DRENZA-421969 format. One line per field, with one value per residue (C-alpha): chain; residue in one letter; y, x, z; residue number from 1. Coordinates in nm, 2 decimals, padded with zeros to 4 digits. Layout:
<recs>
unit <- [A_...] $
code <- [a_...] $
c2 <- [Y_...] $
c1 <- [X_...] $
c3 <- [Z_...] $
pos <- [NUM_...] $
</recs>
This chain:
<recs>
unit <- [A_A_A_A_A_A_A_A_A_A_A_A_A_A_A_A_A_A_A_A_A_A_A_A_A_A_A_A_A_A_A_A_A_A_A_A_A_A_A_A_A_A_A_A_A_A_A_A_A_A_A_A_A_A_A_A_A_A_A_A_A_A_A_A_A_A_A_A_A_A_A_A_A_A_A_A_A_A_A_A_A_A_A_A_A_A_A_A_A_A_A_A_A_A_A_A_A_A_A_A_A_A_A_A_A_A_A_A_A_A_A_A_A_A_A_A_A_A_A_A_A_A_A_A_A_A_A_A_A_A_A_A_A_A_A_A_A_A_A_A_A_A_A_A_A_A_A_A_A_A_A_A_A_A_A_A_A_A_A_A_A_A_A_A_A_A_A_A_A_A_A_A_A_A_A_A_A_A_A_A_A_A_A_A_A_A_A_A_A_A_A_A_A_A_A_A_A_A_A_A_A_A_A_A_A_A_A_A_A_A_A_A_A_A_A_A_A_A_A_A] $
code <- [x_x_x_x_x_x_x_x_x_x_x_x_x_x_x_x_x_x_x_x_x_x_x_x_x_x_x_x_x_x_x_x_x_x_x_x_x_x_x_x_x_x_x_x_x_x_x_x_x_x_x_x_x_x_x_x_x_x_x_x_x_x_x_x_x_x_x_x_x_x_x_x_x_x_x_x_x_x_x_x_x_x_x_x_x_x_x_x_x_x_x_x_x_x_x_x_x_x_x_x_x_x_x_x_x_x_x_x_x_x_x_x_x_x_x_x_x_x_x_x_x_x_x_x_x_x_x_x_x_x_x_x_x_x_x_x_x_x_x_x_x_x_x_x_x_x_x_x_x_x_x_x_x_x_x_x_x_x_x_x_x_x_x_x_x_x_x_x_x_x_x_x_x_x_x_x_x_x_x_x_x_x_x_x_x_x_x_x_x_x_x_x_x_x_x_x_x_x_x_x_x_x_x_x_x_x_x_x_x_x_x_x_x_x_x_x_x_x_x_x] $
c2 <- [03.15_03.13_03.26_03.19_03.49_03.53_03.61_03.86_03.80_04.11_04.22_04.47_04.46_04.62_04.75_04.81_05.15_05.23_05.30_05.08_05.14_04.84_04.79_04.45_04.32_03.94_03.72_03.52_03.84_03.98_03.66_03.73_04.08_03.96_03.70_03.96_04.23_03.98_03.95_04.19_04.45_04.45_04.30_04.18_04.01_03.93_04.10_03.86_03.91_03.67_03.59_03.81_03.64_03.34_03.23_03.22_03.12_02.85_02.48_02.41_02.77_02.89_02.94_03.31_03.48_03.33_03.66_03.91_04.20_04.22_04.47_04.62_04.73_05.09_05.16_04.96_05.08_04.83_04.93_04.83_04.58_04.39_04.54_04.70_04.99_04.95_05.13_04.93_05.01_04.78_04.61_04.35_04.12_03.75_03.43_03.18_02.84_02.65_02.73_02.65_02.62_02.48_02.81_03.01_03.24_03.15_03.13_03.06_02.98_03.26_03.34_03.71_03.83_04.06_04.42_04.50_04.81_04.61_04.68_05.01_05.14_05.50_05.54_05.35_05.57_05.88_05.73_05.65_05.98_06.20_05.92_05.91_06.29_06.29_06.01_06.22_06.53_06.33_06.19_06.55_06.66_06.41_06.49_06.17_06.33_06.67_06.84_06.92_06.84_06.52_06.50_06.18_05.99_05.99_05.63_05.41_05.13_05.36_05.52_05.19_05.10_05.44_05.43_05.06_05.17_05.50_05.38_05.25_04.89_04.56_04.32_04.09_04.39_04.51_04.16_04.14_04.46_04.33_04.01_04.19_04.07_04.42_04.79_04.79_04.52_04.68_05.02_04.87_04.71_05.04_05.22_04.98_05.01_05.39_05.42_05.21_05.41_05.74_05.63_05.53_05.85_06.05_05.87_05.88_06.18_05.99_05.70_05.45_05.59_05.26_05.20_05.54_05.48_05.18_05.33_05.39_05.34_05.63_05.67_05.64] $
c1 <- [-03.36_-03.15_-03.20_-03.02_-02.84_-02.59_-02.24_-02.00_-01.64_-01.43_-01.09_-01.26_-01.50_-01.85_-02.00_-02.37_-02.50_-02.21_-02.24_-02.04_-02.05_-01.95_-01.85_-01.95_-01.76_-01.68_-01.93_-02.04_-02.12_-02.30_-02.51_-02.56_-02.69_-02.92_-03.07_-03.09_-03.26_-03.53_-03.64_-03.87_-03.72_-03.55_-03.26_-02.99_-02.65_-02.38_-02.04_-01.77_-01.40_-01.20_-00.83_-00.66_-00.54_-00.77_-01.09_-01.33_-01.62_-01.45_-01.44_-01.22_-01.16_-01.08_-01.37_-01.48_-01.48_-01.74_-01.90_-02.01_-02.25_-02.57_-02.55_-02.89_-02.90_-03.02_-02.94_-02.82_-02.71_-02.66_-02.40_-02.44_-02.15_-02.32_-02.13_-02.32_-02.26_-02.45_-02.48_-02.52_-02.58_-02.47_-02.75_-02.72_-02.43_-02.46_-02.27_-02.23_-02.38_-02.35_-02.20_-02.37_-02.13_-02.38_-02.40_-02.12_-02.14_-02.15_-02.46_-02.50_-02.74_-02.67_-02.79_-02.84_-02.65_-02.79_-02.68_-02.63_-02.47_-02.31_-02.27_-02.07_-02.11_-02.16_-01.86_-01.64_-01.76_-01.65_-01.30_-01.28_-01.41_-01.11_-00.87_-01.04_-01.04_-00.66_-00.61_-00.79_-00.58_-00.26_-00.37_-00.44_-00.10_00.07_-00.17_-00.37_-00.71_-00.87_-00.90_-01.27_-01.48_-01.68_-02.02_-01.99_-02.31_-02.41_-02.53_-02.24_-02.33_-02.33_-02.01_-01.84_-01.91_-01.81_-01.48_-01.43_-01.48_-01.28_-00.96_-00.70_-00.63_-00.53_-00.81_-00.78_-00.82_-01.13_-01.27_-01.21_-01.41_-01.69_-01.71_-01.72_-02.02_-02.14_-02.05_-01.87_-01.63_-01.59_-01.51_-01.27_-01.08_-01.09_-00.94_-00.64_-00.60_-00.63_-00.37_-00.14_-00.21_-00.17_00.17_00.28_00.15_00.33_00.65_00.66_00.61_00.45_00.21_00.17_-00.07_-00.21_-00.47_-00.63_-00.69_-00.91_-01.17_-01.52_-01.73_-01.93_-02.17_-02.54] $
c3 <- [-10.49_-10.80_-11.16_-11.49_-11.66_-11.94_-11.82_-11.97_-11.84_-11.83_-11.71_-11.47_-11.18_-11.18_-10.86_-10.78_-10.87_-11.10_-11.48_-11.72_-12.10_-12.31_-12.67_-12.79_-13.08_-13.04_-13.22_-12.92_-12.73_-13.03_-13.01_-12.64_-12.72_-12.99_-12.75_-12.47_-12.68_-12.79_-12.43_-12.25_-12.01_-11.76_-11.96_-11.73_-11.77_-11.53_-11.53_-11.38_-11.36_-11.57_-11.57_-11.82_-12.14_-12.12_-12.29_-12.00_-12.21_-12.42_-12.35_-12.06_-11.99_-11.64_-11.41_-11.38_-11.04_-10.80_-10.72_-10.99_-11.04_-11.24_-11.53_-11.62_-11.98_-12.00_-12.36_-12.66_-13.01_-13.28_-13.54_-13.91_-13.89_-13.60_-13.31_-13.01_-12.79_-12.46_-12.14_-11.82_-11.46_-11.18_-11.00_-10.73_-10.66_-10.72_-10.65_-10.93_-10.84_-11.16_-11.51_-11.84_-12.14_-12.39_-12.59_-12.74_-12.44_-12.08_-11.87_-11.50_-11.23_-10.98_-10.63_-10.55_-10.24_-09.97_-09.94_-09.57_-09.40_-09.13_-08.76_-08.78_-09.13_-09.03_-08.81_-09.05_-09.34_-09.15_-09.11_-09.48_-09.63_-09.54_-09.65_-09.99_-10.02_-09.94_-10.20_-10.47_-10.38_-10.41_-10.75_-10.86_-10.74_-10.98_-11.26_-11.25_-11.16_-11.14_-10.81_-10.86_-10.55_-10.56_-10.40_-10.19_-10.11_-09.75_-09.75_-09.63_-09.87_-10.18_-10.05_-10.02_-10.38_-10.52_-10.34_-10.45_-10.81_-10.80_-10.63_-10.87_-10.76_-10.90_-11.00_-10.70_-10.46_-10.66_-10.65_-10.27_-10.22_-10.43_-10.23_-09.89_-09.70_-09.59_-09.62_-09.29_-09.40_-09.74_-09.59_-09.34_-09.62_-09.82_-09.52_-09.52_-09.89_-09.89_-09.61_-09.83_-10.15_-09.97_-09.83_-10.18_-10.34_-10.07_-10.15_-10.53_-10.75_-11.04_-11.08_-11.37_-11.63_-11.75_-11.48_-11.52_-11.89_-11.85_-11.63_-11.77_-11.46_-11.31_-11.03_-11.13] $
pos <- [1_2_3_4_5_6_7_8_9_10_11_12_13_14_15_16_17_18_19_20_21_22_23_24_25_26_27_28_29_30_31_32_33_34_35_36_37_38_39_40_41_42_43_44_45_46_47_48_49_50_51_52_53_54_55_56_57_58_59_60_61_62_63_64_65_66_67_68_69_70_71_72_73_74_75_76_77_78_79_80_81_82_83_84_85_86_87_88_89_90_91_92_93_94_95_96_97_98_99_100_101_102_103_104_105_106_107_108_109_110_111_112_113_114_115_116_117_118_119_120_121_122_123_124_125_126_127_128_129_130_131_132_133_134_135_136_137_138_139_140_141_142_143_144_145_146_147_148_149_150_151_152_153_154_155_156_157_158_159_160_161_162_163_164_165_166_167_168_169_170_171_172_173_174_175_176_177_178_179_180_181_182_183_184_185_186_187_188_189_190_191_192_193_194_195_196_197_198_199_200_201_202_203_204_205_206_207_208_209_210_211_212_213_214_215_216_217_218_219_220] $
</recs>
C-alpha cells in the first residue's frame, strides 16, 4: 500500500523514534508547511537525504535517497516573517516509489517499510552495547561528549536506531543503517562501525569538531 507525502530533502538522516527540530526558511518549504498545517492531524512529511550542494527539489535535480523516514509534526511555530520552527518525531521508514515535481516542493508516492527485529536481535544488541559505551567514553576523553550515563533502551529495534543516530558517521553510513532490513542487520553493521570508530579514537587524541555541531536529534 502506498501513500503520497511531501518530501523535505536534508543533509542528514532521520531515524524512527528520534526527535528532529527543523527551521524552515526557504519559500518552497514555507509553502509546504502552510499546505501541511491546513490538513487535519496527524501531519506527516518525509525526510530524505539529498546530495549536498544540489537542488533536490528543482527541475532536473538529483534523485533523493530511495529510503527515508516519516517525520510527524508535533509542534509548529510560525514566525512573523513567514519562517517556521517545527519539532518532528521520526515515524516509520518508507521507500520512494514515484516522485512528483509538479509543485515547488517535492512530493512522492511512498511505500511504508516493515520494522522487524530479525533473527538474533537480542544477542547482537548485547554485543553492541559495550562497544557503544566505550565509544561514548572515548568521545568524552577527547572532549566531544559528556561522560554522563545514557539510559539505553532494552528493545533491540529502538537501540539500533538510537545508536545509528548518535554515532558520528558520514551520510552514506547513516543512510546504510536506515536502509537495513531489520534490527539484527542494523546492529551488526553498527558493531563493525563501532569497532572501526573505537580504533580511530584510540589512535588519535582529537576528533574533527564539525560533525558534532550539526546534531539536533534526540531520542523520543
